[in-house]
C-alpha positions in Angstrom: -1.1 3.7 -27.6 -3.9 3.5 -25.3 -3.0 2.8 -21.4 -3.1 -0.9 -20.3 -1.9 -0.9 -16.5 -0.8 -4.3 -14.8 -0.8 -4.4 -10.7 1.5 -6.7 -8.9 -0.3 -7.5 -5.4 -3.3 -6.2 -6.3 -4.7 -9.2 -3.8 -3.5 -6.6 -1.2 -4.9 -3.8 0.3 -3.7 -0.9 -1.5 -3.7 -3.1 -5.0 -7.3 -3.8 -4.6 -7.9 -0.2 -4.3 -6.1 0.3 -7.3 -7.6 -1.6 -9.3 -11.1 -0.1 -8.3 -9.6 2.8 -9.2 -8.5 2.3 -13.0 -12.1 -0.5 -13.1 -14.0 2.4 -12.8 -12.2 5.2 -15.3 -12.7 2.3 -17.5 -9.1 1.9 -17.9 -8.0 -1.8 -19.0 -6.2 -3.3 -15.9 -4.2 -6.7 -15.7 -3.0 -8.1 -12.4 -0.2 -10.5 -11.4 -0.2 -12.4 -8.5 0.3 -15.7 -6.8 -2.9 -17.9 -6.7 -4.7 -16.7 -3.7 -7.6 -15.6 -1.6 -9.4 -12.7 -3.9 -11.7 -11.5 -0.9 -10.0 -8.0 -1.0 -11.3 -7.6 -4.4 -14.6 -8.9 -3.7 -14.8 -6.7 -0.9 -14.8 -3.2 -2.9 -15.6 -4.8 -6.1 -18.8 -5.9 -7.2 -18.9 -9.1 -9.6 -19.1 -6.8 -13.3 -16.7 -4.6 -12.2 -14.5 -7.8 -11.3 -15.4 -9.4 -14.4 -13.3 -6.4 -16.6 -9.9 -7.4 -14.9 -7.8 -9.9 -16.3 -6.2 -11.9 -13.4 -2.6 -13.4 -14.3 -1.6 -16.1 -11.8 2.0 -15.7 -11.6 5.4 -15.4 -9.1 6.9 -12.3 -8.8 10.2 -14.3 -8.7 9.6 -15.8 -12.5 11.5 -13.5 -14.4 10.5 -15.2 -17.7 6.4 -15.6 -16.8 6.2 -11.9 -15.7 8.4 -10.5 -18.7 6.0 -12.6 -21.0 2.7 -11.0 -19.3 4.0 -7.5 -19.5 5.0 -7.9 -23.0 2.0 -10.2 -24.1 -0.6 -8.1 -23.3 1.3 -4.4 -24.3 1.4 -3.1 -20.7 2.2 0.6 -20.3 2.1 1.3 -17.0 3.1 -0.9 -13.7 2.2 0.0 -10.6 4.3 -2.8 -8.3 2.7 -3.4 -4.6 3.8 -7.1 -4.6 5.9 -8.0 -1.3 6.1 -9.6 2.0 5.5 -7.7 4.9 7.6 -7.1 8.1 6.2 -10.5 10.3 6.8 -12.9 7.0 10.2 -11.2 6.0 11.2 -11.6 10.0 9.6 -15.3 9.7 11.8 -16.0 6.4 14.2 -13.9 5.6 15.6 -15.7 2.4 11.9 -15.7 0.8 11.3 -12.1 1.6 14.8 -11.0 -0.5 13.5 -13.3 -2.8 10.0 -11.7 -2.9 10.8 -8.3 -2.0 14.2 -7.3 -3.6 14.9 -9.8 -6.6 11.1 -9.8 -7.4 11.0 -5.7 -7.9 14.3 -6.1 -9.9 12.5 -8.3 -12.0 9.8 -5.7 -12.3 13.1 -2.8 -13.0 14.7 -5.3 -15.6 11.4 -5.9 -17.5 10.9 -1.9 -17.9 14.0 -1.8 -19.3 13.9 -4.3 -21.6 10.6 -2.9 -22.9 11.2 0.6 -22.6 9.1 1.6 -25.5 6.1 0.1 -24.8 6.4 0.9 -21.0 5.3 4.5 -20.3 5.5 4.1 -16.4 6.6 2.9 -13.1 5.3 3.3 -10.1 6.4 0.4 -7.1 5.9 0.7 -3.4 8.5 1.8 -0.6 7.8 2.2 2.8 8.1 4.7 6.0 9.8 1.4 7.4 13.1 2.5 5.5 13.5 5.3 8.3 15.3 4.7 11.9 13.9 5.2 15.3 12.6 8.7 16.2 15.3 9.7 18.3 17.3 10.2 15.1 15.6 12.7 13.5 14.3 16.4 14.3 11.6 17.2 15.9 9.7 18.2 13.0 7.9 16.7 10.1 10.1 14.4 8.1 11.6 15.1 5.2 11.7 13.0 1.9 15.4 13.0 1.7 16.0 12.3 5.3 18.7 9.5 6.1 17.8 5.7 6.1 17.9 3.8 8.7 15.8 0.6 8.7 15.0 -1.3 11.7 14.1 -4.3 10.4 15.0 -6.8 7.3 11.5 -5.8 5.9 12.6 -2.1 5.9 16.3 -3.1 4.8 14.6 -4.7 1.6 12.4 -1.7 0.9 15.8 0.2 1.0 17.3 -2.1 -1.7 14.7 -1.3 -4.0 14.9 2.4 -3.6 18.8 1.7 -4.6 18.4 -0.4 -7.3 15.7 2.4 -9.2 18.2 4.9 -8.6 21.0 2.9 -10.4 18.8 1.5 -13.0 18.1 5.5 -13.5 21.6 6.4 -13.1 23.2 3.4 -15.9 20.1 2.8 -18.4 17.7 5.9 -18.3 14.9 3.8 -16.4 12.3 6.3 -14.7 10.5 5.4 -11.7 8.6 7.1 -8.7 8.9 4.8 -5.2 6.5 5.8 -2.8 6.8 5.5 1.0 3.1 4.8 2.9 3.5 4.7 6.8 0.0 3.1 7.9 -2.7 2.3 5.8 -6.5 2.0 6.6 -9.9 0.9 5.3 -11.4 -1.6 3.6 -9.2 -5.0 3.2 -6.4 -4.1 5.6 -6.4 -6.9 7.4 -3.0 -8.0 7.3 0.4 -6.9 8.7 1.7 -4.9 12.0 0.0 -2.0 11.7 -3.5 -3.5 10.3 -5.1 -3.8 13.7 -6.6 0.1 13.6 -8.5 -1.6 10.6 -9.2 -4.3 12.7 -10.6 -2.4 15.6 -13.0 -1.2 12.8 -14.3 -4.3 11.8 -14.8 -5.3 15.5 -16.7 -2.4 15.9 -19.1 -2.9 13.1 -19.7 -6.7 14.7 -20.3 -5.3 18.0 -17.0 -7.1 19.7 -14.5 -5.5 21.7 -10.8 -5.2 20.3 -7.6 -4.4 21.3 -5.3 -2.2 19.2 -1.4 -3.5 19.1 0.4 -0.2 19.5 -0.7 3.6 20.0 1.3 7.1 20.0 0.7 9.0 17.4 1.8 8.3 13.5 0.6 9.0 9.6 -2.8 7.6 8.6 -3.7 7.1 5.0 -6.8 5.4 3.6 -6.0 2.7 1.2 -8.2 4.5 -1.4 -6.6 7.8 -1.3 -2.9 6.0 -1.2 -3.8 3.9 -4.4 -4.9 6.9 -6.5 -1.2 8.5 -5.7 0.4 5.1 -6.8 -2.1 5.3 -10.3 -0.9 9.6 -10.6 3.0 8.6 -9.8 2.7 5.8 -12.8 1.5 8.3 -15.0 4.2 10.7 -14.4 7.3 11.1 -16.6 9.5 13.1 -13.9 13.4 12.2 -14.7 15.6 10.3 -12.2 13.9 7.2 -9.8 12.8 9.8 -7.3 11.0 8.2 -4.1 8.5 10.5 -1.9 6.6 10.4 1.5 3.3 9.6 1.3 1.3 12.0 2.8 -2.0 11.6 5.0 -3.7 12.1 8.3 -1.3 12.8 11.6 -3.6 11.6 14.5 -3.0 9.8 17.9 -4.5 6.3 18.4 -6.7 8.3 21.1 -8.1 10.3 18.4 -8.4 7.0 16.0 -10.2 5.0 19.1 -12.5 8.5 18.9 -13.2 8.1 15.7 -14.3 4.8 16.2 -16.8 5.4 18.9 -18.1 8.2 16.6 -19.1 5.9 14.3 -20.1 3.5 16.3 -21.3 5.2 19.6 -22.3 1.5 20.8 -18.9 1.0 21.3 -17.7 3.5 23.9 -15.1 2.1 26.3 -14.6 -0.9 24.1 -12.1 -0.6 22.0 -8.4 -0.4 23.6 -5.0 0.1 22.6 -1.0 -0.4 23.7 0.0 2.6 25.2 3.6 2.4 23.4 3.8 3.8 20.3 5.9 2.5 17.3 9.2 3.7 17.1 9.4 5.8 13.7 8.7 9.4 13.2 5.3 10.2 13.7 5.0 13.1 10.8 5.8 13.4 7.5 6.5 15.9 4.9 4.9 15.6 1.9 5.6 18.7 0.4 7.8 16.7 -2.4 5.2 14.7 -3.4 3.2 17.5 -3.9 5.5 19.7 -6.1 5.9 16.4 -8.6 2.4 15.1 -8.7 0.1 17.8 -7.3 -2.2 18.1 -4.4 -3.7 15.1 -2.9 -6.9 15.1 -0.9 -6.8 12.8 1.9 -10.0 12.0 3.6 -10.9 13.2 7.0 -9.7 10.7 9.1 -13.3 10.8 10.9 -15.1 10.2 7.3 -12.9 7.6 6.3 -13.3 5.7 9.7 -17.0 6.2 9.6 -16.8 5.3 5.8 -15.0 2.0 6.8 -17.1 0.8 9.6 -19.9 1.7 7.5 -18.7 -0.8 4.2 -17.7 -3.7 6.7 -21.7 -3.7 8.1 -22.6 -4.2 4.6 -20.3 -6.6 3.6 -20.7 -8.6 7.0 -24.4 -8.6 6.2 -24.0 -9.6 2.3 -21.2 -12.4 3.6 -18.3 -10.7 2.0 -15.8 -10.4 4.8 -14.5 -13.4 7.3 -14.9 -12.3 10.3 -13.4 -14.8 12.7 -10.4 -15.2 10.3 -9.7 -11.5 10.3 -10.0 -10.9 14.1 -8.9 -14.2 15.4 
């Protein structure tokens, strides 16, 4: 059977890049999202590419509709990215649990019911399942380090990992979970860790900008992260493993330096809060590399320069709403 991918949360940043990869490779792709803005898809896909995508309007908490979309379209691989992020879960915990936990359970149950049809499932967990820096050794964080989420969003992601584990234990349902840290690149305009990318947009239009955190962190360009999700969905590993997503470890000073290198006229105009995020600052992705093979992460300077260049082009063509994103 030929591949037929369904991407939930395709209107988000990683989702849009996932769709772009699949379309470029000539793989039939369906998206499943609530009706909303497709600005991230339009930012990185041209009209011809978008025309090859079948977009389904649907609520991830609507079991019957989601299962129908999977069954009727002969979906063979699912990449589940639909979720509410930290601020939205904090603002509405009940809705956050419905979307993040119930929605993920619906995906798992659908895969179980159509196991003969569906050949692969990858889903997004998060580095938010981990606890404060002080709770871990001073070394890159292993994928099997203790989970101690610090907010409700992290709790929902931990619950999803547990659900996937039990679906393997009781039903033999394979899945692969990935824990991104900080995604950057075109399309990253929402969430508490989106401000480095917003600073790149500000640099593209010559505006001063203050990044909301500092310290050291692991960064993944959305294009590279999307490629890993696709590879994970295609794997046939036994179990329900969850892996740290690798990337580039950098300080915020290095991030700002990369922005200034790509836009020298912005020297001194991008600032940041000195306090870092209270989460581990380096991850060990060796387990992921052993499972899926090596990932070539784009160099930070190159990734930032590419992002700023794309933003400049998008602004000229009216593909990005600068005022909305930087407000």
